[in-house]
TORMI-999397 format. One record per residue (C-alpha): x, y, z; residue in one letter. Coordinates in steps of 0.1 Angstrom, whole numbers, plus 5000, padded with zeros to 4 digits. Layout:
! residues N
XYZA...
***
This chain:
! residues 848
684967871426M685367491425P687667331450S691067201438P689866841444T686866891421A689067051395L691466761396V688666511392R687366691361C690766711345L691366341352L688066251335A688866471305A692266311302A690665961303A688266051275L691066201254L693165891259A690365661249A689665871218A693365881209A693965511214L690865371198V691665141169P691765311135A689265061120S686565251140A687865571123Q688165421088R686565661062P683765521041A685065691009A683765570976S686265450949P684465660923A686365910901A686866260914V685066510892D686766850891L684167010868D683367350880G686767410896W687667770892D691467740891V691968120892E689968150923A691267830939E694667760924P695267450946L693267130953R694466850977R693666500966L692966320999G689766130991D688565900963G691465670961W691265290956S693765090976F695464760967H697464600995W700564380991N700864430953E702264680928L699664710901V700864840868G699365170855P698065000823A695664790843E693765100854F693265230819A689865230803G687265080826A689965020852G690864740874R688164600896R688764520933G690564720959G688964910987R688165270993A690965471009A692065821017R695465981020I696965991045P696365651061A698865441080A698965081069W699364941104D696065081115M694064901088R694464541102A695564441068L696164071062A699864001063G700864331077S701464201112G700264531127G703364691113I703264911082G705764711062K704964591027G703864730993V700664890981A699065070951T696865370952Y694665470922H692665780915L690865890883R690566260878L687966430856L689566760846L687767080839P687367160802A688967510804D691667440830A695067600824P698267380825P698267200859L701067050880A701066800909I703066790941R703866470960L704966560995P707966381010A707366041025T709765811042Y708665531020S709865460984A707265580959S706565640923V703665860910L702365770875W700065980854A698465800824D701265550824G704065810826V706265810857A706066180868L707666170903I710165900912V711265880949N713365570947G712265220936A709365050954P709864670958A708364380977A711864280988D713764511011I717064420993A715564560960A713964870975E715665200971R714265500991R714665870981L713066111005V712166430988Q709266670980D708666690942R706466900919I705866790883A703566910854P700566700847L699866560812P696666700795P694766370800G692666170777R689466300760A686366090766G683266030745A681566330762D684566550755G685766550791R689366490798R690366230824S693566140840L694565820859D696965870889L698665560902V700865570933L703265280940H704465270976V706765030995S707965041031N710464811049H711965061074V709365281090M706865131115F703965321097S703865291059G702065481032G702065841021P701766081051T700366381031R697866391003P699166500968P697966840956A697266970921I697067320908G699067570890T702867530893A703167880909D700467800935A702167470944L705567630948Y704167910969Q702367660991D705567470997R707467791004A704767891029R704967561046Q708767561047V708867921060G706367861088F707967531099D711367691099L709967981119F708567751145V711767541147V713967851148G711868021175A712067711197C715767681192V716468051199V714368041231V715967721242G719567851237V718568171255L717367991286F720367761286L722568071286L720468211314L720967891333F724667931328A724368281344A722168151373R722867781379P720467781408R717567821385E717367461372R714067531356G715967741330F717967431320A714967201318W712967451297F715867521274G716367151268G712667111263F712567381236C715367221217V713766881219S710367021207V712167191178A713866861168L710566661171G708566921152Y711166941124A711166561121Q707366541120L706966821095C709766691072D711667021076V715066861068P713666711036V712067041025L715367221031V717566971015D716266631002P719666471006E720266611042L719266301061L721166081038A724366271046R723966281083L726066021103P724265751122S725265881157P723666211149F720466051137L720265851169L720766171188F717866321169L715666021178V716466041215F716466421218A712966451202S711666181226S712966361257A710266641254G707866481279L710366441307G711866791302L708366941302F707566771335L710966871350L710267231340T706867231357V708367061388A711167321390A708667601387M706067461411Y707767201434P704867201458A702567071431E704766831412L707366591424S710766631408I711366251413R708066161396A708866391367A712266241363A710865891364G708265951337I710866121315G713165811320A710265581310L709565791279A713165731267M712465351266L710565401233Y713465541212P715765291230A713465001218S713565141182I717365151182V717564811198A715164651174G716564811143R720364821150L720664521173L718164301155G716064211185I713164031169E710864051200A710964431198L710364431161V707364201164E705664391192H706464741182V702764821178G702164731214L705264921226I704165241207R700665211222T702165181257L704265481249M701265681239H699565591271A702565701291L702666031272V698966091280L699466001317A702466241319G700466521302L697666471326A700066481356Y701766801344G698466971335T696966891370I700067021387G699967351368V696167381374A696667341411L699467601410A697067841392A694367781419L696867851446R697768171428R701368081422R703468331403Q702768301365G700767981370A697768111350A699868191319V701667851324A698367671324L697367821291V700767711276G700367361292T696867321276L698367421243C701167171246F698666891257T696566961226A699766941205V700766611219M697266461216L697166591180H700566421173D699366091187I696066101168V697766211136Q700565961140L698265671145R696165781115A699165861094G698266231091A700866501089P701366791112A699167091106S699767461109A697567461140L700167231156Q702967481150G700867761164V700167551196A703867481199V704667851197L701967941222A703367691247F706967801243V706068171246L703868121276A706567941296Y709268181283A707068461296T706768311331V710368201334L711568531319G709368721344G711068521372R714468611358F713468981355N712268961391A715468801402A717469061382F715469341397A716069201432A719769171424V719769531413E717969641444T720269441465L723269581446S722069941453R721469851489D724869691492L726469991475Q724770231499Q725770001528L729269991514N729370371514L728070371549T730570111560L733370291543E732470601561Q732270421594K735570241586V737170581578A735770731610D736870421630R740270431613T740670791622A739770711658D742170421658L744870631643E744370891670R744270621696A747470471681A749170811682L748070851718R749270501726A752570561709E753070881727A752170711760A754470421751D757270661743R756670841775A756670511794K759770391776S761470721784Q760370701820F761470331823L764770411807A765370711830A764270511860A766370211850N769470431846H768770621878D768270291896L771470131882R773570431891Q773270391930P773270011927L776570051907H778070271935A776770031961M778369731943A781669911943L781370011979I780469651989V783569541970G785669781991V784069652023L784669292011D788369362008N788769562041R786269412067V787869142087R785469132118D783468812118A780168992128G780569252102L781568992076R778168822080E776469152073Q778669212043V777868872029E774168942033A774569272016L776369101987K773568841984A770969121982C772969291955L773468971936A769668911936G769069261924T771669221897E770068901885G766769081881L768269361862L770369121842G767268941829G765769271818I769169361802L769269021783D765769071769I766769431758A769869301741K767969031723L765369281712D768069511699A769769221680G772969311699A773668941708V775768761682R776668401690P780368301687R780067941677L782667691688A782867321696A781767301733C782467001755D779166911771L780766711800D782867021809A779767251806Q777667001828F780366991855R780667371855R776967421858T776667161886A779467341905A777867681902E774467551913L775567311940A774967571968P771467641955F770667271953A771967211988A769767502000E766667341984R767666991996D767866881959V770066591947R771666721915L773266461892R774966491858I775266211833A778466201812A777866211775T781166251757G779566471731S780366811717H777967061703V778367361681L777367661703A778467981719D780067871753P778568161772A775068121758M775167741764L776267811800G773268051805R770867791789I772067511812L772167741843A768567861836N767167511830L768867341859V768267641883G764567631872N764367251879A765967301914I763567571922K760467371914Y761667031929A762467101966P763566791983G763666601950G766066501923R767366681892V769266501864L771266681836L772266471806G772266441769A771666181741R772466171705R769566201680C769166241642R769166621644D772166651667G772466631705V769466651727R770266801761I767666711788E767066841823V764766601843W763166671877D760666491899D759166821911G755566951912I755266951873G753467201851I749867171840P749367141803E747467471801A750567651815E753267471795Q753467711766E752868011788R755967961809V758068051779F756468391776A758168691791E757168781827F755268451831Q755968191857Q754567851866A752667791898S755067801928A755967491947A753967441980P755367642009G757467861985T757068201970E757568321935R761068441927E762368651899G760468821870L759668521849G762268591822L764568291826G762768051802L761968321777A765668411775I766668041774T764367981744R765668281725R769268181732F768467831719A766967961687R769968181681L772067861683L769867691658G767767481683G764667521704D763467441739V760667181744T758867071775L757166751787R755466761821S752766601843R751566761875P752866571904G755366371883H757966631873G759166781841S761666741813C763067041795F765066961764A767067161738V768567011706T771767161693L773967061663P776566801670R780266901665A783566721664A785766741694A788666991689P792166861691P792667031724A789467151739A790067451761A788567441795T786467741807V786967831843P783967921864A783168291863P783668501893V780368501911S778868781930A779568601962G783368551956S785868781970R787269061947S790869011935P793469191956A797169231953A798968971932G796268961904T798269151879G796569491885L799269641907E800669971895G798070011866L796870371860R793170341856V791270661845M787570651853V785270921838V781770921853D779371211859D778171051892D780371161921K779170861942R780470621916V783870791916L783970801954Q783270421955A785570311927I788670491937A789270301970P788369971952L791070031926L793470131953S792869811972D793669621940W797069811938G795970041909C796570411907R793070561902P792470871881M788871001883T787071281864A783471401864L783471521827D785571541796A787171871806G788271741839A789671421822A791671631797V792971851825A793871551845L795571381816L797671691809R798671731845A799371371853A800871061836E799170881807M796770621820P796970251811D793270201806V790170421802L786770331819I784270591806V780570621814D778370641782S776370931797H778871211796I777371541786G773871611773P774371411741D775771091757D779171151743R781170891763G782670741731H783671091720R785571141753V787470821746I788370951711A789371291725E791671141751L793170911726R793871201702A795471391731L797971121739V798471011703G797770641708K794770411711D794470371748L792670051760P789070161768A785770031778A782270191782I780070161813V776370211808T773070191826G770970191794D768769901785T766770041756T767169821725P768170121703E770770241727R772269891732L772469841695K774270171690A776770091718L777469751703A778269911670S781070131686L783469841690G784269901726F783769641754P780569741773V779969681810L776369721823H775669871857K775669751884P779169601879I780469341901Q784069411912P785269071898G783969151864K785569491864L788969341874A788669081847S787969351821L790969561832I793269261830R791969181795H792369531783L795869581797T797169251784R796369361749G794669031738R791268901728R789068781756P790468461771G788968211795P788168471821D786368701797A784568431778A782468351808A781168711806T780968761769S777268831771L777869111795E780669251774L778669231741A
***
């Protein structure tokens, strides 16, 4: 097998020979026909009903000779010619290399003696023409004239009956055919197809066959082109489909124009088409070379460069552009050198054909998919293009062989590209089946995994319920003894006067206060989760809140050697006083904790959104990676050097949630070693006419109220199923001057109520009986006495569901462990028969 290099060299040599043969001057191909008459004697019309009259004509350039001058002996002069022959290829004097001018063709026919009636067909020509027979104008296609202003063109294919001719001395009949032709529009003048004589039926059948075949070729190309354009729309990645579809359409337009298909279908069709559409036909039919090369480059990119194919296609469009520019814009230089431009165009076409053929040949040698079939089609297309160039330069029409070659090329490439589409479709089907099978497998795996996850979720839910139940029970059981201890410490606080023992009592109170703070944080989170916290909005004086917060935290600041300052603001905000107090206490307390020996500033400034409360410290700061984490539950920043972590890490989480309930949020700016700034923005409010002051709440470290606080003589019934609580609360109430009434269950409470006086207030534990019927005990006792006794519920529950249920009952709720001061404040509030005043407002969160 020859090497690819050798094959390329052979193809290049063949292309050069073909180009030389195609571009050789027509004078070297001029036929040496004799102007003698054409003798049809011996013509068997029945066996051969059609004869084409291509040879034997005499040619007279640049004049329209009258038919009478050829009668008899005929006019002398002229030159031998054949039809078809393009005028610009004859180097005629005065033609300028362009087929524009007038000419006369003459042919004398010697008819057979026994010939039946004959007819003649003059194929369509884009020149104005008139065919005379013995001085009679048989076929008139316009009005030939030497002046373009007087010329009238009519492009049509006509068949007309021939006259019988004149009888000569020898008895033979003769007939003089004279053809007048003028051209002032086309670059190649003269008739493009030879006239034909024969029976009328044979001529009409011949034209029908030509029209049918040409329409079949054009229609097949258009159908294939549209089909591949649709395939490209379905698979945009296959650009070769688009190039090939466009190529098929351009070949169809070019072939239709070359074979006069529009004229054969409708002689007036081109005259009715608008100019823009005619320009489109010119450019579209010239785009075939570029689309052919782009198709090959898309199919075999390793053998043909897409850029080179696009460049050659763009250069090929210069030819129709020069036609349009010369004709419509009147550029004389283009008109004068159109012969040279067309020759250069033909050379470019041959070079492009050679380039494409070599690329397909290399692909075939390398055994690319479908390259062998594509090579056959390419050779057919190359032959067609060479045929077009040769025929165009010689003025010859397209032949049936050209249509067959076009069909061969289109079908070859359609087969290759169609095979690619089928292969891609088969691959897609295989992939679809694989994906479907994979999808079924994945669905089964997902179903199995989902079932496993559901089982795991059920186990996790069960474990979570068990954990929640354990924590709830543990929390309740832990709060019960702490509640009793708090009450006992309250009794000790009232009764112990010894200095040594007082120090121990104070230590014990501090321990209980710390424990209560931890449990309080958990309780706050539980309340927030349950949605049991509802802000009671009012206009709050920030200066008063700042002073109260500073007073509460002054001992803590002194213990940490922190200088705590507040900046007066004179502003009021719309907030819940208790929530605002908790927010300030948490932020300032947090700043004091992380700035030992430093400074803390509490202030506020007005902003567009309201009032921005800020807490500044010059403490250790918080790294950027931890700044968002400190707002999470049970998360704390790094402790200050020399200190230990304190609390559960709930303070900032609770603060942010409180702030959001009030319509704001908490932000943080901090740099390690330079301190931090916590800020919360709340809506601004107008100052009330008389802003009520909120006294500081009774702290865990303050002494419980004793006689003289308004509790003397009150009958307080306490119902709790924990004997230790009853044993602790009775002496505490007695120390306050109350008359305690204690019961372990509902039955004992009813019996006590019947045997004693009616109580002034009821304090009932929520866990009375197996179904937590504390509120039912209250209802039962109220029904027994016939009036709504003041009542409150005490609980150790912290589960969100239970807290929400208790909040919906409408009773004040105290959460264990209860500090004696809070209990005393509640009793005073209940027995005064009024809404919570200043004392109760400070504990609204605990009573919610």
